[in-house]
A tleap script that builds the chain and sets N, CA, C and O, in Angstrom:
source leaprc.protein.ff14SB
mol = sequence {
  NMET ARG ARG LYS TYR ILE PHE ASN ALA LEU
  GLY PHE ALA LEU SER VAL ILE PRO ALA LEU
  VAL ALA THR ILE ASP GLN PHE PRO LEU MET
  THR THR THR GLY GLN ALA SER VAL MET ALA
  ILE LEU ALA ILE VAL LEU CYS CYS VAL PRO
  PHE ILE LYS GLN ILE LYS ALA ALA PHE ARG
  SER PRO SER ALA TRP MET MET TRP GLY ILE
  ILE PHE LEU LEU CYS ALA LEU THR ARG ALA
  LEU VAL ASP GLU PHE TYR ALA ILE SER MET
  VAL ALA PHE VAL SER SER LEU ILE GLY ALA
  LEU PHE PHE TRP LEU ALA LYS ARG GLU VAL
  LYS HIE GLY ARG GLU ASP SER ALA CVAL
}
set mol.1.N position { 176.083 53.176 238.164 }
set mol.1.CA position { 174.977 54.089 238.381 }
set mol.1.C position { 174.870 55.094 237.233 }
set mol.1.O position { 173.771 55.477 236.832 }
set mol.2.N position { 176.018 55.512 236.712 }
set mol.2.CA position { 176.022 56.467 235.612 }
set mol.2.C position { 175.434 55.846 234.351 }
set mol.2.O position { 174.782 56.529 233.561 }
set mol.3.N position { 175.668 54.554 234.166 }
set mol.3.CA position { 175.119 53.861 232.998 }
set mol.3.C position { 173.594 53.845 233.040 }
set mol.3.O position { 172.940 53.903 231.999 }
set mol.4.N position { 173.039 53.768 234.227 }
set mol.4.CA position { 171.582 53.780 234.374 }
set mol.4.C position { 171.015 55.072 233.797 }
set mol.4.O position { 170.031 55.036 233.058 }
set mol.5.N position { 171.613 56.195 234.120 }
set mol.5.CA position { 171.136 57.481 233.611 }
set mol.5.C position { 171.316 57.586 232.105 }
set mol.5.O position { 170.468 58.137 231.403 }
set mol.6.N position { 172.438 57.048 231.614 }
set mol.6.CA position { 172.667 57.066 230.167 }
set mol.6.C position { 171.623 56.210 229.461 }
set mol.6.O position { 171.073 56.619 228.439 }
set mol.7.N position { 171.347 55.023 230.002 }
set mol.7.CA position { 170.342 54.151 229.383 }
set mol.7.C position { 168.948 54.769 229.454 }
set mol.7.O position { 168.172 54.660 228.505 }
set mol.8.N position { 168.627 55.416 230.572 }
set mol.8.CA position { 167.337 56.096 230.686 }
set mol.8.C position { 167.223 57.213 229.659 }
set mol.8.O position { 166.192 57.363 229.004 }
set mol.9.N position { 168.283 57.991 229.525 }
set mol.9.CA position { 168.263 59.089 228.558 }
set mol.9.C position { 168.121 58.553 227.136 }
set mol.9.O position { 167.361 59.098 226.336 }
set mol.10.N position { 168.849 57.489 226.824 }
set mol.10.CA position { 168.726 56.883 225.490 }
set mol.10.C position { 167.332 56.303 225.269 }
set mol.10.O position { 166.768 56.418 224.181 }
set mol.11.N position { 166.792 55.688 226.294 }
set mol.11.CA position { 165.439 55.135 226.181 }
set mol.11.C position { 164.413 56.212 225.893 }
set mol.11.O position { 163.565 56.049 225.014 }
set mol.12.N position { 164.484 57.322 226.635 }
set mol.12.CA position { 163.560 58.425 226.383 }
set mol.12.C position { 163.785 59.033 225.005 }
set mol.12.O position { 162.833 59.336 224.286 }
set mol.13.N position { 165.043 59.207 224.648 }
set mol.13.CA position { 165.352 59.804 223.345 }
set mol.13.C position { 164.816 58.932 222.210 }
set mol.13.O position { 164.225 59.443 221.259 }
set mol.14.N position { 165.020 57.622 222.308 }
set mol.14.CA position { 164.550 56.726 221.250 }
set mol.14.C position { 163.037 56.547 221.276 }
set mol.14.O position { 162.441 56.175 220.265 }
set mol.15.N position { 162.419 56.804 222.404 }
set mol.15.CA position { 160.960 56.709 222.490 }
set mol.15.C position { 160.277 57.950 221.942 }
set mol.15.O position { 159.164 57.871 221.423 }
set mol.16.N position { 160.934 59.087 222.053 }
set mol.16.CA position { 160.289 60.343 221.704 }
set mol.16.C position { 160.762 60.914 220.367 }
set mol.16.O position { 159.938 61.265 219.522 }
set mol.17.N position { 162.044 61.010 220.171 }
set mol.17.CA position { 162.575 61.752 219.021 }
set mol.17.C position { 162.144 61.176 217.670 }
set mol.17.O position { 161.698 61.949 216.822 }
set mol.18.N position { 162.249 59.859 217.414 }
set mol.18.CA position { 161.806 59.378 216.100 }
set mol.18.C position { 160.325 59.632 215.830 }
set mol.18.O position { 159.951 60.019 214.723 }
set mol.19.N position { 159.490 59.416 216.829 }
set mol.19.CA position { 158.061 59.671 216.646 }
set mol.19.C position { 157.800 61.155 216.429 }
set mol.19.O position { 156.939 61.527 215.631 }
set mol.20.N position { 158.531 61.991 217.128 }
set mol.20.CA position { 158.381 63.433 216.979 }
set mol.20.C position { 158.811 63.893 215.589 }
set mol.20.O position { 158.130 64.708 214.966 }
set mol.21.N position { 159.927 63.378 215.105 }
set mol.21.CA position { 160.404 63.740 213.774 }
set mol.21.C position { 159.423 63.266 212.705 }
set mol.21.O position { 159.131 63.995 211.758 }
set mol.22.N position { 158.915 62.040 212.860 }
set mol.22.CA position { 157.942 61.526 211.889 }
set mol.22.C position { 156.659 62.343 211.905 }
set mol.22.O position { 156.066 62.593 210.856 }
set mol.23.N position { 156.233 62.759 213.087 }
set mol.23.CA position { 155.023 63.579 213.200 }
set mol.23.C position { 155.216 64.915 212.513 }
set mol.23.O position { 154.356 65.358 211.751 }
set mol.24.N position { 156.340 65.558 212.779 }
set mol.24.CA position { 156.598 66.853 212.165 }
set mol.24.C position { 156.741 66.717 210.654 }
set mol.24.O position { 156.375 67.624 209.906 }
set mol.25.N position { 157.278 65.575 210.205 }
set mol.25.CA position { 157.413 65.335 208.769 }
set mol.25.C position { 156.062 65.080 208.104 }
set mol.25.O position { 155.835 65.527 206.980 }
set mol.26.N position { 155.174 64.374 208.775 }
set mol.26.CA position { 153.906 63.969 208.179 }
set mol.26.C position { 152.801 64.999 208.323 }
set mol.26.O position { 151.972 65.145 207.425 }
set mol.27.N position { 152.774 65.710 209.429 }
set mol.27.CA position { 151.738 66.707 209.669 }
set mol.27.C position { 152.322 68.099 209.499 }
set mol.27.O position { 153.341 68.412 210.115 }
set mol.28.N position { 151.711 68.934 208.688 }
set mol.28.CA position { 152.191 70.316 208.625 }
set mol.28.C position { 151.853 71.035 209.930 }
set mol.28.O position { 150.739 70.922 210.441 }
set mol.29.N position { 152.813 71.763 210.454 }
set mol.29.CA position { 152.591 72.455 211.728 }
set mol.29.C position { 151.672 73.656 211.590 }
set mol.29.O position { 151.017 74.061 212.550 }
set mol.30.N position { 151.627 74.220 210.398 }
set mol.30.CA position { 150.772 75.378 210.167 }
set mol.30.C position { 149.797 75.070 209.040 }
set mol.30.O position { 150.152 74.397 208.072 }
set mol.31.N position { 148.580 75.557 209.166 }
set mol.31.CA position { 147.595 75.395 208.114 }
set mol.31.C position { 147.813 76.470 207.059 }
set mol.31.O position { 148.665 77.344 207.216 }
set mol.32.N position { 147.041 76.399 205.989 }
set mol.32.CA position { 147.193 77.379 204.916 }
set mol.32.C position { 146.783 78.778 205.364 }
set mol.32.O position { 147.199 79.768 204.761 }
set mol.33.N position { 145.975 78.869 206.410 }
set mol.33.CA position { 145.551 80.177 206.910 }
set mol.33.C position { 146.538 80.758 207.922 }
set mol.33.O position { 146.322 81.854 208.438 }
set mol.34.N position { 147.619 80.032 208.208 }
set mol.34.CA position { 148.626 80.538 209.126 }
set mol.34.C position { 148.383 80.184 210.578 }
set mol.34.O position { 149.067 80.698 211.463 }
set mol.35.N position { 147.422 79.316 210.835 }
set mol.35.CA position { 147.152 78.904 212.205 }
set mol.35.C position { 147.839 77.576 212.485 }
set mol.35.O position { 148.174 76.832 211.564 }
set mol.36.N position { 148.040 77.291 213.744 }
set mol.36.CA position { 148.664 76.031 214.124 }
set mol.36.C position { 147.724 74.875 213.807 }
set mol.36.O position { 146.514 74.978 214.011 }
set mol.37.N position { 148.271 73.792 213.318 }
set mol.37.CA position { 147.480 72.613 212.994 }
set mol.37.C position { 147.173 71.837 214.270 }
set mol.37.O position { 148.083 71.426 214.990 }
set mol.38.N position { 145.915 71.642 214.539 }
set mol.38.CA position { 145.493 70.963 215.762 }
set mol.38.C position { 145.927 69.503 215.750 }
set mol.38.O position { 146.336 68.966 216.780 }
set mol.39.N position { 145.839 68.859 214.591 }
set mol.39.CA position { 146.252 67.456 214.502 }
set mol.39.C position { 147.755 67.319 214.775 }
set mol.39.O position { 148.180 66.374 215.440 }
set mol.40.N position { 148.543 68.240 214.274 }
set mol.40.CA position { 149.987 68.186 214.526 }
set mol.40.C position { 150.277 68.377 216.010 }
set mol.40.O position { 151.122 67.683 216.577 }
set mol.41.N position { 149.583 69.307 216.631 }
set mol.41.CA position { 149.795 69.552 218.061 }
set mol.41.C position { 149.398 68.330 218.875 }
set mol.41.O position { 150.116 67.939 219.796 }
set mol.42.N position { 148.263 67.722 218.547 }
set mol.42.CA position { 147.813 66.521 219.250 }
set mol.42.C position { 148.806 65.382 219.071 }
set mol.42.O position { 149.124 64.682 220.032 }
set mol.43.N position { 149.296 65.190 217.856 }
set mol.43.CA position { 150.265 64.128 217.601 }
set mol.43.C position { 151.573 64.386 218.344 }
set mol.43.O position { 152.187 63.450 218.855 }
set mol.44.N position { 152.000 65.633 218.407 }
set mol.44.CA position { 153.233 65.961 219.136 }
set mol.44.C position { 153.066 65.691 220.622 }
set mol.44.O position { 153.984 65.189 221.270 }
set mol.45.N position { 151.905 66.019 221.163 }
set mol.45.CA position { 151.645 65.741 222.582 }
set mol.45.C position { 151.677 64.236 222.833 }
set mol.45.O position { 152.241 63.785 223.830 }
set mol.46.N position { 151.075 63.455 221.930 }
set mol.46.CA position { 151.089 62.004 222.090 }
set mol.46.C position { 152.505 61.432 222.002 }
set mol.46.O position { 152.820 60.442 222.662 }
set mol.47.N position { 153.345 62.050 221.197 }
set mol.47.CA position { 154.736 61.594 221.091 }
set mol.47.C position { 155.496 61.797 222.393 }
set mol.47.O position { 156.462 61.083 222.661 }
set mol.48.N position { 155.087 62.735 223.183 }
set mol.48.CA position { 155.802 63.062 224.421 }
set mol.48.C position { 155.274 62.307 225.633 }
set mol.48.O position { 155.650 62.624 226.762 }
set mol.49.N position { 154.420 61.326 225.430 }
set mol.49.CA position { 153.841 60.551 226.537 }
set mol.49.C position { 154.910 59.901 227.421 }
set mol.49.O position { 154.704 59.834 228.633 }
set mol.50.N position { 156.047 59.415 226.883 }
set mol.50.CA position { 157.045 58.811 227.786 }
set mol.50.C position { 157.578 59.749 228.863 }
set mol.50.O position { 158.169 59.280 229.836 }
set mol.51.N position { 157.391 61.033 228.721 }
set mol.51.CA position { 157.871 61.977 229.720 }
set mol.51.C position { 156.869 62.218 230.845 }
set mol.51.O position { 157.079 63.109 231.667 }
set mol.52.N position { 155.795 61.451 230.900 }
set mol.52.CA position { 154.744 61.686 231.892 }
set mol.52.C position { 155.287 61.602 233.319 }
set mol.52.O position { 154.918 62.419 234.162 }
set mol.53.N position { 156.160 60.626 233.607 }
set mol.53.CA position { 156.722 60.519 234.957 }
set mol.53.C position { 157.482 61.779 235.346 }
set mol.53.O position { 157.348 62.275 236.465 }
set mol.54.N position { 158.275 62.292 234.419 }
set mol.54.CA position { 159.041 63.496 234.713 }
set mol.54.C position { 158.132 64.703 234.862 }
set mol.54.O position { 158.377 65.575 235.696 }
set mol.55.N position { 157.094 64.751 234.060 }
set mol.55.CA position { 156.147 65.865 234.145 }
set mol.55.C position { 155.402 65.809 235.480 }
set mol.55.O position { 155.202 66.841 236.121 }
set mol.56.N position { 154.994 64.617 235.900 }
set mol.56.CA position { 154.315 64.472 237.190 }
set mol.56.C position { 155.227 64.898 238.339 }
set mol.56.O position { 154.777 65.551 239.281 }
set mol.57.N position { 156.500 64.531 238.263 }
set mol.57.CA position { 157.442 64.919 239.313 }
set mol.57.C position { 157.606 66.432 239.358 }
set mol.57.O position { 157.724 67.010 240.439 }
set mol.58.N position { 157.616 67.072 238.204 }
set mol.58.CA position { 157.748 68.531 238.169 }
set mol.58.C position { 156.504 69.214 238.725 }
set mol.58.O position { 156.596 70.303 239.291 }
set mol.59.N position { 155.337 68.581 238.569 }
set mol.59.CA position { 154.092 69.184 239.033 }
set mol.59.C position { 153.832 68.963 240.517 }
set mol.59.O position { 152.883 69.529 241.060 }
set mol.60.N position { 154.641 68.164 241.179 }
set mol.60.CA position { 154.433 67.954 242.610 }
set mol.60.C position { 154.574 69.259 243.381 }
set mol.60.O position { 153.831 69.512 244.330 }
set mol.61.N position { 155.515 70.074 242.976 }
set mol.61.CA position { 155.683 71.381 243.606 }
set mol.61.C position { 156.043 72.387 242.516 }
set mol.61.O position { 157.190 72.823 242.416 }
set mol.62.N position { 155.055 72.749 241.703 }
set mol.62.CA position { 155.346 73.647 240.581 }
set mol.62.C position { 155.621 75.069 241.062 }
set mol.62.O position { 155.040 75.539 242.040 }
set mol.63.N position { 156.504 75.727 240.359 }
set mol.63.CA position { 156.785 77.125 240.674 }
set mol.63.C position { 155.809 78.006 239.898 }
set mol.63.O position { 155.113 77.541 238.996 }
set mol.64.N position { 155.774 79.262 240.258 }
set mol.64.CA position { 154.848 80.189 239.600 }
set mol.64.C position { 155.173 80.331 238.119 }
set mol.64.O position { 154.263 80.351 237.291 }
set mol.65.N position { 156.446 80.430 237.771 }
set mol.65.CA position { 156.810 80.600 236.363 }
set mol.65.C position { 156.419 79.373 235.549 }
set mol.65.O position { 156.045 79.487 234.381 }
set mol.66.N position { 156.510 78.179 236.181 }
set mol.66.CA position { 156.148 76.962 235.462 }
set mol.66.C position { 154.649 76.936 235.170 }
set mol.66.O position { 154.236 76.602 234.059 }
set mol.67.N position { 153.848 77.282 236.151 }
set mol.67.CA position { 152.394 77.274 235.956 }
set mol.67.C position { 151.980 78.290 234.895 }
set mol.67.O position { 151.183 77.974 234.012 }
set mol.68.N position { 152.518 79.512 234.977 }
set mol.68.CA position { 152.175 80.527 233.988 }
set mol.68.C position { 152.690 80.149 232.607 }
set mol.68.O position { 152.046 80.439 231.599 }
set mol.69.N position { 153.834 79.513 232.560 }
set mol.69.CA position { 154.373 79.060 231.281 }
set mol.69.C position { 153.488 78.003 230.635 }
set mol.69.O position { 153.253 78.033 229.427 }
set mol.70.N position { 153.003 77.076 231.441 }
set mol.70.CA position { 152.108 76.042 230.918 }
set mol.70.C position { 150.797 76.655 230.451 }
set mol.70.O position { 150.290 76.299 229.387 }
set mol.71.N position { 150.251 77.563 231.228 }
set mol.71.CA position { 149.000 78.217 230.832 }
set mol.71.C position { 149.200 78.997 229.535 }
set mol.71.O position { 148.346 78.967 228.649 }
set mol.72.N position { 150.336 79.699 229.426 }
set mol.72.CA position { 150.628 80.443 228.201 }
set mol.72.C position { 150.717 79.511 226.999 }
set mol.72.O position { 150.141 79.795 225.949 }
set mol.73.N position { 151.434 78.402 227.146 }
set mol.73.CA position { 151.560 77.450 226.037 }
set mol.73.C position { 150.217 76.853 225.644 }
set mol.73.O position { 149.915 76.723 224.458 }
set mol.74.N position { 149.411 76.488 226.636 }
set mol.74.CA position { 148.090 75.936 226.326 }
set mol.74.C position { 147.211 76.948 225.599 }
set mol.74.O position { 146.508 76.600 224.650 }
set mol.75.N position { 147.252 78.189 226.043 }
set mol.75.CA position { 146.470 79.228 225.378 }
set mol.75.C position { 146.960 79.473 223.956 }
set mol.75.O position { 146.159 79.626 223.034 }
set mol.76.N position { 148.277 79.509 223.785 }
set mol.76.CA position { 148.836 79.744 222.452 }
set mol.76.C position { 148.503 78.598 221.507 }
set mol.76.O position { 148.201 78.824 220.336 }
set mol.77.N position { 148.557 77.374 222.012 }
set mol.77.CA position { 148.296 76.218 221.161 }
set mol.77.C position { 146.821 76.043 220.834 }
set mol.77.O position { 146.478 75.512 219.778 }
set mol.78.N position { 145.959 76.478 221.717 }
set mol.78.CA position { 144.530 76.259 221.482 }
set mol.78.C position { 143.812 77.480 220.925 }
set mol.78.O position { 142.591 77.456 220.775 }
set mol.79.N position { 144.537 78.536 220.619 }
set mol.79.CA position { 143.907 79.747 220.103 }
set mol.79.C position { 143.110 79.467 218.825 }
set mol.79.O position { 141.987 79.948 218.677 }
set mol.80.N position { 143.681 78.703 217.918 }
set mol.80.CA position { 142.993 78.389 216.666 }
set mol.80.C position { 141.720 77.588 216.938 }
set mol.80.O position { 140.686 77.822 216.311 }
set mol.81.N position { 141.802 76.653 217.867 }
set mol.81.CA position { 140.616 75.870 218.216 }
set mol.81.C position { 139.519 76.749 218.788 }
set mol.81.O position { 138.348 76.594 218.444 }
set mol.82.N position { 139.894 77.661 219.649 }
set mol.82.CA position { 138.908 78.532 220.292 }
set mol.82.C position { 138.191 79.383 219.248 }
set mol.82.O position { 136.973 79.549 219.311 }
set mol.83.N position { 138.939 79.921 218.293 }
set mol.83.CA position { 138.309 80.724 217.245 }
set mol.83.C position { 137.305 79.912 216.443 }
set mol.83.O position { 136.222 80.403 216.126 }
set mol.84.N position { 137.655 78.672 216.114 }
set mol.84.CA position { 136.738 77.822 215.365 }
set mol.84.C position { 135.518 77.455 216.207 }
set mol.84.O position { 134.387 77.497 215.723 }
set mol.85.N position { 135.754 77.094 217.470 }
set mol.85.CA position { 134.640 76.703 218.323 }
set mol.85.C position { 133.758 77.890 218.692 }
set mol.85.O position { 132.594 77.700 219.043 }
set mol.86.N position { 134.276 79.085 218.622 }
set mol.86.CA position { 133.459 80.266 218.884 }
set mol.86.C position { 132.320 80.337 217.879 }
set mol.86.O position { 131.160 80.513 218.253 }
set mol.87.N position { 132.655 80.201 216.606 }
set mol.87.CA position { 131.621 80.248 215.565 }
set mol.87.C position { 130.676 79.058 215.671 }
set mol.87.O position { 129.462 79.212 215.542 }
set mol.88.N position { 131.228 77.882 215.905 }
set mol.88.CA position { 130.390 76.681 216.019 }
set mol.88.C position { 129.434 76.802 217.193 }
set mol.88.O position { 128.246 76.512 217.053 }
set mol.89.N position { 129.936 77.229 218.354 }
set mol.89.CA position { 129.082 77.304 219.537 }
set mol.89.C position { 128.023 78.384 219.399 }
set mol.89.O position { 126.918 78.237 219.922 }
set mol.90.N position { 128.347 79.475 218.699 }
set mol.90.CA position { 127.353 80.524 218.491 }
set mol.90.C position { 126.181 79.992 217.661 }
set mol.90.O position { 125.022 80.206 218.016 }
set mol.91.N position { 126.478 79.304 216.566 }
set mol.91.CA position { 125.423 78.738 215.724 }
set mol.91.C position { 124.649 77.664 216.482 }
set mol.91.O position { 123.422 77.612 216.411 }
set mol.92.N position { 125.369 76.807 217.209 }
set mol.92.CA position { 124.709 75.742 217.966 }
set mol.92.C position { 123.826 76.307 219.072 }
set mol.92.O position { 122.748 75.771 219.330 }
set mol.93.N position { 124.259 77.369 219.723 }
set mol.93.CA position { 123.466 77.985 220.782 }
set mol.93.C position { 122.148 78.520 220.240 }
set mol.93.O position { 121.086 78.268 220.809 }
set mol.94.N position { 122.221 79.255 219.143 }
set mol.94.CA position { 121.008 79.837 218.554 }
set mol.94.C position { 120.074 78.740 218.065 }
set mol.94.O position { 118.868 78.802 218.304 }
set mol.95.N position { 120.615 77.739 217.384 }
set mol.95.CA position { 119.750 76.670 216.881 }
set mol.95.C position { 119.156 75.854 218.021 }
set mol.95.O position { 118.016 75.400 217.924 }
set mol.96.N position { 119.913 75.660 219.100 }
set mol.96.CA position { 119.377 74.935 220.256 }
set mol.96.C position { 118.279 75.721 220.953 }
set mol.96.O position { 117.304 75.135 221.423 }
set mol.97.N position { 118.423 77.044 221.027 }
set mol.97.CA position { 117.352 77.860 221.599 }
set mol.97.C position { 116.074 77.743 220.776 }
set mol.97.O position { 114.982 77.628 221.331 }
set mol.98.N position { 116.210 77.773 219.461 }
set mol.98.CA position { 115.033 77.632 218.594 }
set mol.98.C position { 114.434 76.241 218.750 }
set mol.98.O position { 113.213 76.092 218.808 }
set mol.99.N position { 115.295 75.214 218.817 }
set mol.99.CA position { 114.800 73.854 219.048 }
set mol.99.C position { 114.083 73.720 220.371 }
set mol.99.O position { 113.046 73.062 220.451 }
set mol.100.N position { 114.629 74.347 221.429 }
set mol.100.CA position { 113.989 74.301 222.743 }
set mol.100.C position { 112.629 74.974 222.704 }
set mol.100.O position { 111.694 74.527 223.370 }
set mol.101.N position { 112.512 76.038 221.935 }
set mol.101.CA position { 111.223 76.703 221.785 }
set mol.101.C position { 110.199 75.765 221.159 }
set mol.101.O position { 109.057 75.698 221.613 }
set mol.102.N position { 110.603 75.045 220.124 }
set mol.102.CA position { 109.683 74.096 219.495 }
set mol.102.C position { 109.332 72.942 220.416 }
set mol.102.O position { 108.191 72.481 220.413 }
set mol.103.N position { 110.301 72.456 221.216 }
set mol.103.CA position { 109.990 71.412 222.190 }
set mol.103.C position { 108.997 71.919 223.224 }
set mol.103.O position { 108.088 71.194 223.627 }
set mol.104.N position { 109.170 73.167 223.653 }
set mol.104.CA position { 108.253 73.756 224.623 }
set mol.104.C position { 106.856 73.876 224.016 }
set mol.104.O position { 105.863 73.577 224.679 }
set mol.105.N position { 106.776 74.316 222.748 }
set mol.105.CA position { 105.472 74.420 222.080 }
set mol.105.C position { 104.818 73.058 221.935 }
set mol.105.O position { 103.611 72.929 222.136 }
set mol.106.N position { 105.594 72.042 221.590 }
set mol.106.CA position { 105.036 70.692 221.450 }
set mol.106.C position { 104.524 70.178 222.792 }
set mol.106.O position { 103.454 69.574 222.854 }
set mol.107.N position { 105.272 70.408 223.857 }
set mol.107.CA position { 104.846 69.976 225.187 }
set mol.107.C position { 103.580 70.709 225.611 }
set mol.107.O position { 102.701 70.119 226.239 }
set mol.108.N position { 103.486 71.966 225.278 }
set mol.108.CA position { 102.319 72.771 225.621 }
set mol.108.C position { 101.080 72.282 224.870 }
set mol.108.O position { 99.980 72.249 225.421 }
set mol.109.N position { 101.274 71.903 223.604 }
set mol.109.CA position { 100.153 71.403 222.808 }
set mol.109.C position { 99.623 70.088 223.375 }
set mol.109.O position { 98.412 69.884 223.449 }
set mol.110.N position { 100.520 69.207 223.771 }
set mol.110.CA position { 100.101 67.920 224.343 }
set mol.110.C position { 99.422 68.139 225.679 }
set mol.110.O position { 98.434 67.470 225.985 }
set mol.111.N position { 99.927 69.058 226.478 }
set mol.111.CA position { 99.373 69.329 227.800 }
set mol.111.C position { 97.950 69.871 227.705 }
set mol.111.O position { 97.097 69.527 228.524 }
set mol.112.N position { 97.693 70.710 226.718 }
set mol.112.CA position { 96.373 71.308 226.571 }
set mol.112.C position { 95.451 70.480 225.666 }
set mol.112.O position { 94.347 70.917 225.342 }
set mol.113.N position { 95.893 69.315 225.268 }
set mol.113.CA position { 95.042 68.421 224.496 }
set mol.113.C position { 94.797 68.886 223.065 }
set mol.113.O position { 93.764 68.552 222.485 }
set mol.114.N position { 95.684 69.618 222.506 }
set mol.114.CA position { 95.484 70.114 221.146 }
set mol.114.C position { 96.280 69.302 220.136 }
set mol.114.O position { 96.695 69.826 219.103 }
set mol.115.N position { 96.489 68.058 220.423 }
set mol.115.CA position { 97.254 67.204 219.544 }
set mol.115.C position { 96.437 66.892 218.293 }
set mol.115.O position { 95.241 66.617 218.389 }
set mol.116.N position { 97.068 66.931 217.127 }
set mol.116.CA position { 96.356 66.607 215.882 }
set mol.116.C position { 96.042 65.124 215.844 }
set mol.116.O position { 96.905 64.285 216.099 }
set mol.117.N position { 94.781 64.810 215.518 }
set mol.117.CA position { 94.413 63.401 215.421 }
set mol.117.C position { 94.581 62.889 214.002 }
set mol.117.O position { 94.688 61.679 213.799 }
set mol.118.N position { 94.607 63.770 213.020 }
set mol.118.CA position { 94.789 63.360 211.632 }
set mol.118.C position { 96.268 63.371 211.294 }
set mol.118.O position { 96.913 64.419 211.248 }
set mol.119.N position { 96.774 62.197 211.064 }
set mol.119.CA position { 98.196 62.080 210.728 }
set mol.119.C position { 98.344 61.495 209.359 }
set mol.119.O position { 99.464 61.312 208.884 }
savepdb mol mol.pdb
quit
């Protein structure tokens, strides 16, 4: 029975550690601006996929510290993404509002029969 646990531990270690080391070696963890690299974080998460069973078992009855810890880690890891998407979404929102205005004007022109016949 003890060998089963040793083999399981070795299996997980060999499934995760080499991929994790290669990921950390190939992807810089920090960008030149000092923010966490999103690609490195994504690759590290993918390397940890073999632990899904253990993670699911831990989530069956999570404690308060575990939930807050996970939320803290997710917020810390995605902070750089949020800052980038803030600027992107602001520009996209304004441009979409202007586009919607033009769609509304075009619909209004067709409704009132003011469509240009000379094309």
